[in-house]
Gaussian input, Z-matrix of N, CA and C with variables (Angstrom, degrees):
# hf/3-21g

backbone

0 1
 N
 C     1     B1
 C     2     B2     1     A1
 N     3     B3     2     A2     1     D1
 C     4     B4     3     A3     2     D2
 C     5     B5     4     A4     3     D3
 N     6     B6     5     A5     4     D4
 C     7     B7     6     A6     5     D5
 C     8     B8     7     A7     6     D6
 N     9     B9     8     A8     7     D7
 C    10    B10     9     A9     8     D8
 C    11    B11    10    A10     9     D9
 N    12    B12    11    A11    10    D10
 C    13    B13    12    A12    11    D11
 C    14    B14    13    A13    12    D12
 N    15    B15    14    A14    13    D13
 C    16    B16    15    A15    14    D14
 C    17    B17    16    A16    15    D15
 N    18    B18    17    A17    16    D16
 C    19    B19    18    A18    17    D17
 C    20    B20    19    A19    18    D18
 N    21    B21    20    A20    19    D19
 C    22    B22    21    A21    20    D20
 C    23    B23    22    A22    21    D21
 N    24    B24    23    A23    22    D22
 C    25    B25    24    A24    23    D23
 C    26    B26    25    A25    24    D24
 N    27    B27    26    A26    25    D25
 C    28    B28    27    A27    26    D26
 C    29    B29    28    A28    27    D27
 N    30    B30    29    A29    28    D28
 C    31    B31    30    A30    29    D29
 C    32    B32    31    A31    30    D30
 N    33    B33    32    A32    31    D31
 C    34    B34    33    A33    32    D32
 C    35    B35    34    A34    33    D33
 N    36    B36    35    A35    34    D34
 C    37    B37    36    A36    35    D35
 C    38    B38    37    A37    36    D36
 N    39    B39    38    A38    37    D37
 C    40    B40    39    A39    38    D38
 C    41    B41    40    A40    39    D39
 N    42    B42    41    A41    40    D40
 C    43    B43    42    A42    41    D41
 C    44    B44    43    A43    42    D42
 N    45    B45    44    A44    43    D43
 C    46    B46    45    A45    44    D44
 C    47    B47    46    A46    45    D45
 N    48    B48    47    A47    46    D46
 C    49    B49    48    A48    47    D47
 C    50    B50    49    A49    48    D48
 N    51    B51    50    A50    49    D49
 C    52    B52    51    A51    50    D50
 C    53    B53    52    A52    51    D51
 N    54    B54    53    A53    52    D52
 C    55    B55    54    A54    53    D53
 C    56    B56    55    A55    54    D54
 N    57    B57    56    A56    55    D55
 C    58    B58    57    A57    56    D56
 C    59    B59    58    A58    57    D57
 N    60    B60    59    A59    58    D58
 C    61    B61    60    A60    59    D59
 C    62    B62    61    A61    60    D60
 N    63    B63    62    A62    61    D61
 C    64    B64    63    A63    62    D62
 C    65    B65    64    A64    63    D63
 N    66    B66    65    A65    64    D64
 C    67    B67    66    A66    65    D65
 C    68    B68    67    A67    66    D66
 N    69    B69    68    A68    67    D67
 C    70    B70    69    A69    68    D68
 C    71    B71    70    A70    69    D69
 N    72    B72    71    A71    70    D70
 C    73    B73    72    A72    71    D71
 C    74    B74    73    A73    72    D72
 N    75    B75    74    A74    73    D73
 C    76    B76    75    A75    74    D74
 C    77    B77    76    A76    75    D75
 N    78    B78    77    A77    76    D76
 C    79    B79    78    A78    77    D77
 C    80    B80    79    A79    78    D78
 N    81    B81    80    A80    79    D79
 C    82    B82    81    A81    80    D80
 C    83    B83    82    A82    81    D81
 N    84    B84    83    A83    82    D82
 C    85    B85    84    A84    83    D83
 C    86    B86    85    A85    84    D84
 N    87    B87    86    A86    85    D85
 C    88    B88    87    A87    86    D86
 C    89    B89    88    A88    87    D87
 N    90    B90    89    A89    88    D88
 C    91    B91    90    A90    89    D89
 C    92    B92    91    A91    90    D90
 N    93    B93    92    A92    91    D91
 C    94    B94    93    A93    92    D92
 C    95    B95    94    A94    93    D93
 N    96    B96    95    A95    94    D94
 C    97    B97    96    A96    95    D95
 C    98    B98    97    A97    96    D96
 N    99    B99    98    A98    97    D97
 C   100   B100    99    A99    98    D98
 C   101   B101   100   A100    99    D99
 N   102   B102   101   A101   100   D100
 C   103   B103   102   A102   101   D101
 C   104   B104   103   A103   102   D102
 N   105   B105   104   A104   103   D103
 C   106   B106   105   A105   104   D104
 C   107   B107   106   A106   105   D105
 N   108   B108   107   A107   106   D106
 C   109   B109   108   A108   107   D107
 C   110   B110   109   A109   108   D108
 N   111   B111   110   A110   109   D109
 C   112   B112   111   A111   110   D110
 C   113   B113   112   A112   111   D111
 N   114   B114   113   A113   112   D112
 C   115   B115   114   A114   113   D113
 C   116   B116   115   A115   114   D114
 N   117   B117   116   A116   115   D115
 C   118   B118   117   A117   116   D116
 C   119   B119   118   A118   117   D117
 N   120   B120   119   A119   118   D118
 C   121   B121   120   A120   119   D119
 C   122   B122   121   A121   120   D120
 N   123   B123   122   A122   121   D121
 C   124   B124   123   A123   122   D122
 C   125   B125   124   A124   123   D123
 N   126   B126   125   A125   124   D124
 C   127   B127   126   A126   125   D125
 C   128   B128   127   A127   126   D126
 N   129   B129   128   A128   127   D127
 C   130   B130   129   A129   128   D128
 C   131   B131   130   A130   129   D129
 N   132   B132   131   A131   130   D130
 C   133   B133   132   A132   131   D131
 C   134   B134   133   A133   132   D132
 N   135   B135   134   A134   133   D133
 C   136   B136   135   A135   134   D134
 C   137   B137   136   A136   135   D135
 N   138   B138   137   A137   136   D136
 C   139   B139   138   A138   137   D137
 C   140   B140   139   A139   138   D138
 N   141   B141   140   A140   139   D139
 C   142   B142   141   A141   140   D140
 C   143   B143   142   A142   141   D141
 N   144   B144   143   A143   142   D142
 C   145   B145   144   A144   143   D143
 C   146   B146   145   A145   144   D144
 N   147   B147   146   A146   145   D145
 C   148   B148   147   A147   146   D146
 C   149   B149   148   A148   147   D147
 N   150   B150   149   A149   148   D148
 C   151   B151   150   A150   149   D149
 C   152   B152   151   A151   150   D150
 N   153   B153   152   A152   151   D151
 C   154   B154   153   A153   152   D152
 C   155   B155   154   A154   153   D153
 N   156   B156   155   A155   154   D154
 C   157   B157   156   A156   155   D155
 C   158   B158   157   A157   156   D156
 N   159   B159   158   A158   157   D157
 C   160   B160   159   A159   158   D158
 C   161   B161   160   A160   159   D159
 N   162   B162   161   A161   160   D160
 C   163   B163   162   A162   161   D161
 C   164   B164   163   A163   162   D162
 N   165   B165   164   A164   163   D163
 C   166   B166   165   A165   164   D164
 C   167   B167   166   A166   165   D165
 N   168   B168   167   A167   166   D166
 C   169   B169   168   A168   167   D167
 C   170   B170   169   A169   168   D168
 N   171   B171   170   A170   169   D169
 C   172   B172   171   A171   170   D170
 C   173   B173   172   A172   171   D171
 N   174   B174   173   A173   172   D172
 C   175   B175   174   A174   173   D173
 C   176   B176   175   A175   174   D174
 N   177   B177   176   A176   175   D175
 C   178   B178   177   A177   176   D176
 C   179   B179   178   A178   177   D177
 N   180   B180   179   A179   178   D178
 C   181   B181   180   A180   179   D179
 C   182   B182   181   A181   180   D180
 N   183   B183   182   A182   181   D181
 C   184   B184   183   A183   182   D182
 C   185   B185   184   A184   183   D183
 N   186   B186   185   A185   184   D184
 C   187   B187   186   A186   185   D185
 C   188   B188   187   A187   186   D186
 N   189   B189   188   A188   187   D187
 C   190   B190   189   A189   188   D188
 C   191   B191   190   A190   189   D189
 N   192   B192   191   A191   190   D190
 C   193   B193   192   A192   191   D191
 C   194   B194   193   A193   192   D192

   B1=1.4392
   B2=1.5272
   B3=1.2967
   B4=1.4574
   B5=1.5228
   B6=1.3150
   B7=1.4609
   B8=1.5191
   B9=1.3196
   B10=1.4584
   B11=1.5189
   B12=1.3233
   B13=1.4527
   B14=1.5218
   B15=1.3236
   B16=1.4634
   B17=1.5212
   B18=1.3477
   B19=1.4578
   B20=1.5123
   B21=1.2751
   B22=1.4584
   B23=1.5174
   B24=1.3254
   B25=1.4570
   B26=1.5218
   B27=1.3132
   B28=1.4591
   B29=1.5182
   B30=1.3352
   B31=1.4593
   B32=1.5317
   B33=1.3259
   B34=1.4657
   B35=1.5259
   B36=1.3175
   B37=1.4515
   B38=1.5322
   B39=1.3159
   B40=1.4621
   B41=1.5269
   B42=1.3240
   B43=1.4704
   B44=1.5336
   B45=1.3233
   B46=1.4743
   B47=1.5282
   B48=1.3160
   B49=1.4610
   B50=1.5251
   B51=1.3291
   B52=1.4594
   B53=1.5216
   B54=1.3186
   B55=1.4696
   B56=1.5270
   B57=1.3274
   B58=1.4667
   B59=1.5280
   B60=1.3274
   B61=1.4652
   B62=1.5282
   B63=1.3239
   B64=1.4654
   B65=1.5281
   B66=1.3316
   B67=1.4630
   B68=1.5417
   B69=1.3301
   B70=1.4613
   B71=1.5270
   B72=1.3271
   B73=1.4629
   B74=1.5275
   B75=1.3242
   B76=1.4619
   B77=1.5265
   B78=1.3063
   B79=1.4601
   B80=1.5321
   B81=1.3177
   B82=1.4680
   B83=1.5164
   B84=1.3292
   B85=1.4681
   B86=1.5236
   B87=1.3401
   B88=1.4524
   B89=1.5151
   B90=1.3277
   B91=1.4612
   B92=1.5244
   B93=1.3426
   B94=1.4643
   B95=1.5183
   B96=1.3282
   B97=1.4627
   B98=1.5158
   B99=1.3178
   B100=1.4568
   B101=1.5221
   B102=1.3285
   B103=1.4649
   B104=1.5172
   B105=1.3174
   B106=1.4613
   B107=1.5167
   B108=1.3092
   B109=1.4681
   B110=1.5227
   B111=1.3223
   B112=1.4636
   B113=1.5190
   B114=1.3178
   B115=1.4573
   B116=1.5105
   B117=1.3234
   B118=1.4587
   B119=1.5280
   B120=1.3294
   B121=1.4643
   B122=1.5211
   B123=1.3183
   B124=1.4609
   B125=1.5316
   B126=1.3022
   B127=1.4698
   B128=1.5175
   B129=1.3020
   B130=1.4620
   B131=1.5212
   B132=1.3443
   B133=1.4614
   B134=1.5288
   B135=1.3233
   B136=1.4653
   B137=1.5315
   B138=1.3210
   B139=1.4612
   B140=1.5114
   B141=1.3340
   B142=1.4635
   B143=1.5222
   B144=1.3328
   B145=1.4705
   B146=1.5257
   B147=1.3182
   B148=1.4640
   B149=1.5192
   B150=1.3166
   B151=1.4642
   B152=1.5126
   B153=1.3394
   B154=1.4683
   B155=1.5263
   B156=1.3341
   B157=1.4678
   B158=1.5283
   B159=1.3242
   B160=1.4666
   B161=1.5235
   B162=1.3233
   B163=1.4689
   B164=1.5232
   B165=1.3370
   B166=1.4575
   B167=1.5314
   B168=1.3346
   B169=1.4674
   B170=1.5124
   B171=1.3327
   B172=1.4605
   B173=1.5172
   B174=1.3349
   B175=1.4669
   B176=1.5307
   B177=1.3125
   B178=1.4695
   B179=1.5254
   B180=1.3160
   B181=1.4638
   B182=1.5308
   B183=1.3211
   B184=1.4603
   B185=1.5201
   B186=1.3349
   B187=1.4636
   B188=1.5184
   B189=1.3287
   B190=1.4672
   B191=1.5314
   B192=1.3255
   B193=1.4785
   B194=1.5105
   A1=108.18
   A2=116.98
   A3=121.09
   A4=112.83
   A5=118.32
   A6=121.82
   A7=109.15
   A8=117.67
   A9=121.82
   A10=112.91
   A11=118.54
   A12=121.32
   A13=109.77
   A14=115.66
   A15=118.76
   A16=111.28
   A17=118.90
   A18=120.36
   A19=113.76
   A20=119.28
   A21=120.10
   A22=109.55
   A23=115.21
   A24=119.71
   A25=109.38
   A26=116.20
   A27=120.23
   A28=111.36
   A29=116.42
   A30=121.80
   A31=106.82
   A32=117.99
   A33=120.29
   A34=114.30
   A35=117.77
   A36=121.63
   A37=111.66
   A38=118.02
   A39=122.04
   A40=112.47
   A41=118.74
   A42=122.61
   A43=112.05
   A44=118.41
   A45=121.39
   A46=110.89
   A47=117.42
   A48=120.88
   A49=110.72
   A50=117.24
   A51=120.38
   A52=111.17
   A53=117.46
   A54=120.60
   A55=110.65
   A56=116.57
   A57=120.80
   A58=110.25
   A59=116.14
   A60=122.15
   A61=110.27
   A62=117.08
   A63=122.01
   A64=110.63
   A65=117.10
   A66=120.89
   A67=110.73
   A68=117.33
   A69=121.25
   A70=110.40
   A71=117.04
   A72=121.19
   A73=110.28
   A74=117.40
   A75=121.23
   A76=110.47
   A77=116.15
   A78=120.59
   A79=110.96
   A80=116.55
   A81=121.23
   A82=112.53
   A83=117.96
   A84=120.28
   A85=112.11
   A86=116.95
   A87=120.99
   A88=115.40
   A89=117.45
   A90=121.76
   A91=108.56
   A92=115.66
   A93=121.52
   A94=109.26
   A95=115.65
   A96=121.65
   A97=108.80
   A98=116.07
   A99=121.61
   A100=109.58
   A101=116.63
   A102=120.81
   A103=108.57
   A104=117.23
   A105=120.80
   A106=112.62
   A107=116.01
   A108=123.09
   A109=111.53
   A110=116.72
   A111=122.53
   A112=110.88
   A113=116.40
   A114=121.68
   A115=114.07
   A116=117.46
   A117=121.01
   A118=112.74
   A119=117.77
   A120=120.56
   A121=111.22
   A122=115.24
   A123=119.86
   A124=108.42
   A125=115.94
   A126=120.28
   A127=110.13
   A128=116.77
   A129=120.94
   A130=110.97
   A131=117.12
   A132=120.78
   A133=110.81
   A134=116.25
   A135=119.87
   A136=110.26
   A137=116.52
   A138=120.70
   A139=112.69
   A140=116.45
   A141=118.84
   A142=111.18
   A143=116.84
   A144=120.06
   A145=109.14
   A146=117.22
   A147=120.80
   A148=112.01
   A149=116.53
   A150=120.79
   A151=112.44
   A152=115.55
   A153=119.92
   A154=110.45
   A155=116.20
   A156=119.75
   A157=110.25
   A158=116.96
   A159=120.75
   A160=110.43
   A161=116.36
   A162=120.69
   A163=111.01
   A164=116.68
   A165=120.53
   A166=111.76
   A167=117.61
   A168=120.06
   A169=111.35
   A170=117.35
   A171=121.18
   A172=110.06
   A173=116.95
   A174=120.23
   A175=111.42
   A176=115.90
   A177=120.37
   A178=111.07
   A179=116.68
   A180=120.81
   A181=109.97
   A182=116.40
   A183=119.31
   A184=112.16
   A185=117.21
   A186=120.68
   A187=111.80
   A188=116.90
   A189=120.40
   A190=112.26
   A191=117.56
   A192=119.69
   A193=112.18
   D1=92.05
   D2=-175.84
   D3=-81.18
   D4=-31.23
   D5=-178.80
   D6=-101.60
   D7=108.33
   D8=-174.59
   D9=-76.47
   D10=-28.51
   D11=-178.13
   D12=-105.29
   D13=134.16
   D14=178.78
   D15=-99.03
   D16=3.49
   D17=-179.39
   D18=-93.70
   D19=21.08
   D20=179.77
   D21=-82.49
   D22=136.34
   D23=177.19
   D24=-77.78
   D25=141.37
   D26=176.75
   D27=-68.41
   D28=-29.12
   D29=178.51
   D30=-119.87
   D31=98.20
   D32=-176.03
   D33=-55.99
   D34=-27.01
   D35=179.81
   D36=-67.64
   D37=-14.66
   D38=-178.79
   D39=-83.26
   D40=-2.31
   D41=-176.20
   D42=-53.98
   D43=-48.02
   D44=-177.90
   D45=-62.43
   D46=-42.03
   D47=179.94
   D48=-65.71
   D49=-40.77
   D50=178.76
   D51=-67.15
   D52=-38.59
   D53=177.41
   D54=-63.21
   D55=-42.05
   D56=178.26
   D57=-64.28
   D58=-43.15
   D59=178.66
   D60=-60.42
   D61=-42.44
   D62=179.52
   D63=-64.11
   D64=-42.47
   D65=179.80
   D66=-64.90
   D67=-39.41
   D68=177.77
   D69=-63.92
   D70=-44.63
   D71=179.96
   D72=-63.11
   D73=-41.49
   D74=179.10
   D75=-62.66
   D76=-41.87
   D77=179.26
   D78=-62.84
   D79=-40.25
   D80=-178.97
   D81=-64.79
   D82=-32.16
   D83=-179.31
   D84=-99.37
   D85=4.23
   D86=175.00
   D87=77.69
   D88=29.46
   D89=179.07
   D90=-101.01
   D91=132.16
   D92=-179.44
   D93=-82.50
   D94=88.02
   D95=-178.66
   D96=-98.36
   D97=134.57
   D98=180.00
   D99=-115.38
   D100=161.86
   D101=174.56
   D102=-64.38
   D103=141.16
   D104=178.13
   D105=86.68
   D106=-146.86
   D107=-174.71
   D108=-71.33
   D109=134.59
   D110=179.90
   D111=-125.72
   D112=51.89
   D113=-177.80
   D114=-65.44
   D115=-13.60
   D116=-179.66
   D117=-78.37
   D118=-11.82
   D119=-177.66
   D120=-74.33
   D121=143.58
   D122=173.02
   D123=-79.56
   D124=165.13
   D125=176.96
   D126=-61.04
   D127=-37.76
   D128=179.68
   D129=-63.05
   D130=-44.04
   D131=179.93
   D132=-64.76
   D133=-46.81
   D134=-179.66
   D135=-62.51
   D136=-40.48
   D137=178.89
   D138=-65.74
   D139=-35.73
   D140=179.48
   D141=-67.76
   D142=-34.02
   D143=176.99
   D144=-66.40
   D145=-48.29
   D146=178.83
   D147=-61.42
   D148=-41.10
   D149=178.58
   D150=-63.48
   D151=-39.49
   D152=178.22
   D153=-66.06
   D154=-38.56
   D155=178.45
   D156=-62.70
   D157=-44.68
   D158=179.33
   D159=-63.43
   D160=-43.36
   D161=179.04
   D162=-57.44
   D163=-46.10
   D164=-179.66
   D165=-67.05
   D166=-36.63
   D167=177.32
   D168=-65.12
   D169=-40.00
   D170=178.61
   D171=-66.30
   D172=-44.49
   D173=177.44
   D174=-58.14
   D175=-43.16
   D176=179.47
   D177=-62.81
   D178=-42.24
   D179=179.53
   D180=-64.64
   D181=-44.82
   D182=-178.70
   D183=-62.43
   D184=-35.67
   D185=177.64
   D186=-66.93
   D187=-27.50
   D188=-177.80
   D189=-82.02
   D190=-8.31
   D191=-179.21
   D192=-76.35

């Protein structure tokens, strides 16, 4: 296992877009997400942001079909 972190983007230039997408998803579910470290978030809050991101990605894919 040479790569210890699985959160690396395949296209590093996409970091800003992904950060913006994450902030939008957090806003939609009412989570107070800040730039940088967010250690104050509960697992439920962090999971809801990730879940919202996945939901929006699936919706976007379905619209493109």
